[in-house]
Structures are given as C-alpha cells and as structure tokens.
N, C-alpha and C positions, 0 to 999 in steps of 0.2 A: 421417368426417374428410375435409376438402376437400383437393384436390391443390394443390401450390404453383403460383403464377402462371407461373413459368418451368419448363418441363418439359424433361427431358434429351432429347437427340437420340441415337438408337441406330443403331449399325452392326451388322447381323446378318451372319453368315458361315456358309455351309453348302456341303457337298460334294454335296448333292442338293436339287432343287426341281422343281416341275412343269415339264415334262410327266411327270417321273418320279413315279409315284403310290405314295406310302407314307405312314405316319403322320407322319414328320418333315415332309414337304412340307405336309401338312394342318395340322399344328401351327403351322408358320411362317406360313402364309397366314392362319389364323384369328387368331393373336395380332396380326399386322401390321394386319389389317383393324380389329380392335377397339381397338388402340392408336391408330390414326388417328382413330377416332370420339371418343376421349378427348382428342385434340389433340396426341398424341405422334408426332413424325416419326420414321420408321424407314427406313433404307436396307438393301438386301440384296445381297450379292455371292454369286452362285451360278453353277454351270457352265452353259455353252451346250450344247445338245443338237443332234444332227443333224436336227432337225425344227423347223419354224417355229412360233412361239408369240407371241401378243400378251400382253405382261406388264402387270401393274398398275404404277402409278407407283412409282418408287424402286427398281426391280429393275435391277441392273447385272450383265450376263452376262460371264463370263470364258471364253475358249476352253478347251476340255478335250479330253482324249484318251481313247481306248477303254481299258477295264479288262479285261485278259485273264480269261476264264472267267466274266465277269459283264457281258454286253452291255447291261444296263439302266443300269448306273452309269457315271460318268465321273470322270476324274482332272483336277483343275484344273491348268492350266499356271501354274507359279509366277511366271514373268516377267510374264505378262499380268495375273495377280492383283495383283502389286505395282504395276503401272502404273495399274490401275483404282483401287486403294486410295489411291495418291498423289493421284489426281484428286479424292478425297473428303476429303483432309486438312482438318481444321478444321471439318468438317460433322457431327461426332459427339462425344458426351460419354461414351460407354460402348460397349464391344464385347461382343456376345452371340454366342458360338460355338454352333452347333447340331449339329455332327457331329465325330467324333474323328479324322478322317483329315487330308488336306493342309490343309483349312480350319482345323483346330484350331491347328496350328503357325503358319500365316500370320496367323490372327486374334490369337493370343497375342502375336506379334511386333508387330503393329500397336498393340495395347493398351499394350505396354511402351513403344514409341517415343512414343506420344501421351500416356503417363502418365495413362491413364484406366482405370476399373475393367473387369475381365474377368469375364464371366458365362458359364458353360457349362451347357447343358442336356444331361442324360444320357438319351438316348432309347432306347438299344439294350442289351439284356441279353446282353453278349458271352460271358459265362461259359457260357451254354447255346446259343451260336450257332456257335462255331468248329468244334465237333465234326462238324457236318454238312458242312463244307467241307474239313476236314483229317482224314478218318476214320482215316488210318494213324498219326496221332500219338496217343499215350495221352491219354485224357480228363483225367487228373490234371494232366498237363503243360499242356494247353490251359487248364484252369481257373486254374492258377498264372499262366500268361502273361496271361490276360485280367485277372486281379485286379491283377497287377503293373503292367500297361500302364495301367489306369484310375487306380491310385494315383499313378503317376508323372505322368500328364497333369493330374490335378486338384490336384497339390501346390502350384502357384503361381497358383491362380485366386482371385478375390475371393468368388465365390459359385457354388455348384452348384445347379441346379434339377432336382429329381426329379419325374416325373409321378405317382408313387405312393408311399405309405409303405413298401411292400414293397421297392421299388428303393432308397429312402433307407436302409433297414436293411441291405440288401446292401452298399451303398457304405461305410457305417460299419464293417461287418464286414471290408471290404477294408483298412481303416486310413486311409480318406480323412479328412483333418482339416479341410478347408475347410468353411465353413458350408453346410449343405444345406437348401434350402427346398423343401417339397412343394407343387407347383403343377401340377395337371393341365391339359390343354387342354380348354376348354369348347366348347359349341356355341351358334351363333346359331339359335334355334328358328325364326326367320322363314324361314331357308333350307331348313327341313325340313317346311314346310307344303305344299309342292307334291308332284308325282309322280303318276303314273297307272299303277297296277298292271295294269289291263286292257290298256293300250297295250303294256306290256312283254311280257305274255303273247302278244298278237296278233303282235308283231314277231318272236317266236321260235317261233311255232306251238305254244304251250302251251294246251291246252284250258282253258276258264274254270274248271271245277271240279276240275282236277287238283291233287293235294296237292304243294306245292312247299316244299322246305327250301333255305335259302340260306346260303352263307358268302362273305364278302368279304375280300379282302386279297391280299397278295403270295403267289403260289404258290411257296413256298419250303420246304425240307426241315424247317426249325425250326418251322414252323407246325402240325405234327402233323396234316396233312391225311389221311395214311394211316389214322389212327384214324377220321376221319369217313367214309372209304370202308367201313371195317368196320361202322360204324353204319348206313350206307346199305344195305349187304348184308342186315343183320338186319331193318331196318325194312321192306325190300321183301318180305320173306317174309309179312308181314301186310298191308301196304299196297302192293299189287303195282304200282300205277301211280305211286308216289312218284317225284318228280324232285328230284335235288340240283343246284342251280345254283351254279357256282363262278365268281365275278366277280373276275378278277384274272389276272395273268401272273407268270411267274418261272421260275427254273431247275429247279423240280421238275415243271413242267407236263407234259413228255413222259412222265416216269415215272408220273405220276398217270393220264394218259390210258391208258397201257399197262396199268396195274393195273386200271382200270375195265373195259377190254375183256377182260382175262384172266379176270375174275370173271363175265363175261356180264352186266355192268351198263351196257353202252353206251347202252341205251334209257332208263336211269334217271339219267343224268348229262348235264349241259349246261354246257359251258365257254364263257363269253361274253366273256372278256378284260376289259381295263380299260374302264370306262364313264365318261362325262362326269359329274362330280359334281353339276352343277346340273340335269341332265336325266335321262340314262339310268340313273344309279345310283339316283336317287330313285324312278324307275319300278320298278327292280329290287327295292328294299327293299319297296315297297308291293305288288308282285306276289307276294311270298313269304308263306307261311302261318306259317313258323317260321324263325328265324335260329339257326344252329348254329355253335359255336366251341369249339376245344379246344387252342389254342396254349399252350405252357408258357413262352414267352419274352417275353410282352408286358410292357412297362413301364407301359402303361395299357390299351390295347384300345379305341381310338376307334370302331371299327366296331360294337362292342356298343352304345355310346351312340347312334350314328347310327340303327341299326336300331330301338332303343326309341323314339327321338325321332319316328319316323314311325308308331309304333304296331304294330310287328311284334315279337311276343314272342320271347324268347330261351331256348334251352337251351344251357348251357355249363358247362365246368369252371371253377374259380376258382383260378388259379395266378398267382403274382406280381401284376402290375398289374391283372389282371382281377378279383382279389379286391376291390380298392378300388371298382371300377366296379359290381360285382354285390352288394356288401354292402348289405343292406336294400333291394335293387331289387325292387319289387313286380311288375315285368313280366318277371322272369326266373326260370327253374327251374335251380338249380345242382345239378350231379351230379358224382360222382367220375369219374375216367377209367376207366370200366368199360363195355365195349361193351353188355352186357345192360341195365344201368341207364340208360345214355344213350339207347339205342334205345327202351327202354320209355317214357321221358319224352317222346321225340319222337313216337312212335306214339300215345300217349295224347292228346297235344295235337292231333295231326292229326285225331283222331276226335271232338274236342270243340270245335265252333265257338263255343259260348257262352263257354267258358273262354278260348279264344284272344282273343276280342273283349274280355273283361274284363281279361286280362293286358295286351293292347295299349294299352287306354285308360289303365290305371294306369302303364304304362311311359312313355308320352308325357308325362303329368302330372308324374311323378317327375323325368324328365330336365330338364324346364323349370324345376323348383324347385331342383334340386341342382347342375346342371351348366351354369350360365349362362356363355357365352363372354365377354360384356362384364364380368362380375364377376371372372373369372379374369384378364382383361387389366388391370383396375383394380388387382388385387393385384400383378401383375407391375410395373406402373408405379410403385406405391409402393416396391417393392423397388429399382427403378432410381433413384428419387429419393434413397432412403436411401444407396445406394452412391455416387452422385455427390456427395452432401453430405459423406460421410466420407472419400472417397479423397484429396482435397487435403490434409486434415489428416494422413493416414497418410504421404503423400509428403513433406510438410514435416518430419514427425517423423523420417523416414528420413534426409533430408538433414542434419538437425540432428545426428543421431547420428554421421554420417560426418565432421563438421567436426573439425579438430584440437582436442584438449583437451576433447572431450565424451565 
C-alpha cells in the first residue's frame, strides 16, 4: 500500500538520548533514520549532557540537571524545554513521547496545546525494575505503584506502541485502554556488515584462540548479570581460559567487579565500558564466540538482534520481550534460568566450532529477513498517517458535543 503524498511531521520527545547508551536511544535513532529515508521529517527534543556531541539533523538539546543516585541520566529543565518547544510550534503534526518522566508530561502538554495526536512508546518494564532501586519497599507495593503509574500516564494518549507482544499483554493487564500497537525496533543490516573481531581482541590483549563469551548492555541490577557470573564460574571449571566480556556501564558495575574478584574470576572477566556503535561495538560482537543474556526485564532485547546480525550465536533465557526476539530464532539456544543448563549450553557451543559457525550464519540470515528496520519504520509511518487523518475528526466531534444544545 503506497504512502500518502503528504507525510506527517513528527516531534519526538525523550528524557534520554545519545551519548547516553541504552535501548531507548538506539530505538529513537534507528526509527528517525529510517523515517527520514521514507521522506518523513522528525524533530527530537532531548537532554543536553555534560559532554560534547555532534548530533544528526533535527535534534534539539535542552539544558538538563544531574539526577541524584543515577549519574548516567539527566532531568530536563522545564523552562528551557518550553522555550525550545515554542520555537518548533507549527512544525509538527504529531507528538511521539519516548520516555515516562519529565518528557512525558511536557510532550503531552505540547500535544494538547497543538491539538495533535499523542503517541507513547513503552520501552521499560517498570514492574520488575523499581525493586532493585528501592529494596526497602515491599515488592507488592512497587508493582502496584508501577502499574498504577503506567495506567494513569497512558489514559489520555491516542496510541501506545509496545516493542513486543509480551509487554502489550502486560499493559492490557494493567487496565490500559488506549490502543496498543506492537512495533519492535528493527535493524539496518548494512550497519552490521562491518566490524573486525581480531582488531577487538588485539586491542584488549585477548589471544586469537581464547574462548570469549560476551554480554552487552547497561550494567544495571535489573539485567540479572549476577546470574551470568554464576554461569561464568561454572563454565570456567571446564573451559579454564574462558573470558566473559561485559560491554557497558551502569550503577551495578562496582558490585559486579567486586563479585568477580571475590570468586577468583578476575582473569576470566573483562569490562570494556561503552563502545562506539559504528566501530568498537561491531568489533566486539565479531570478536566473541558466543553472546549470553539473561535479563528478565527487557521489553525487546535489541542487543540479541545485533549480536545475531553479525553472526554471533546466542545463548539466552527468554523472558518478556526477549521471548519475541528468540521465538523461532535459528541462531539462538534458549535455556531456562538455571546455572547448570545455561553453563552446559555455553560450554558445549564453545567446544564446537562447526556448530557456532552454522548457528551464526543462520542467525544473520534470519535477522535480515524478519527484523528489517526500514520495514518497521514504514509500519510506524502508516500509523502516524492514520492518527493524523483521524485526529481532526475527533477534535471536531469533541467541540460539537460541547456546543449548547448538543
């Protein structure tokens, strides 16, 4: 079905964006790039960070302040946000909010004032997130709070976007009544054809034949990284020179380092921090023999797709959004969250080069077929077009009902 000649102009709003590395930043950048290829103009209001960065066109930075206990994130300054938004008045037909903090309320206010549709992407599974940061509060209370918070925020939006069927089911279970569209973030396979695994190994002093397992992402308590250390400990009993590479940073990093040292695994773990997505991260993916993942809180799990896109096979649990990514994925071995089973799958794969190659080739082919970024952007653009076409009629009907005598 062809797109209409006149495409909507989109204002995206987010509390996070690069250089803050996470799935939300990646999703925003991917969709904006692919929407631009389709001819859809998008603007983005995002926080300024205390580091210099050259942004792509259409990014408008807002001054932000430090967030206590979370130095990676920033809080948008409301006054500055309103000034930037006022300068963009008349340049958008729809507002797409990407995060549920300050940006949500400011984005919703802009949409109401401009009388344009409001779309919200639900990227974070807060129900299983808050406990790690508020451990003294009973878990049942935190779940109630997360569900009530989400239900309240999504009560007055025109469209919710969920990156996986599992997250959509959870939102429906909360009592969210707004329409929910399942639309994951895809990949541009051209961006994943590069990378030099040997270069990564050389730069970090890793011997060419040393077995390497890799995990990528924010080093946060909700990512279940302690389980991967348990797995590493067991795998190292049979594959003594195995090396776990952790690519990422976050609030759990110091605890994780201490745990590795306490277990006598310092020689089996390498923490490389955040890597540039276009260079170092691709090298890192290609330098690994197996990608491992065990997060229970993902709404999608983009790093799984990225690993498989470069041909690195995966061993992972399948919980929440990762279930959708790993369903029928020929390049992945899915196991339960059991240290013995997980370690057994990793060790078996490390010892079988032919199987690793076969899984890697199948993984890259499958991701290219099923997870096309341009196709996901096309679906999002159709959704925008439908909302922009129907919103004026809804507004007109609302005004008509408010007239005396109606």
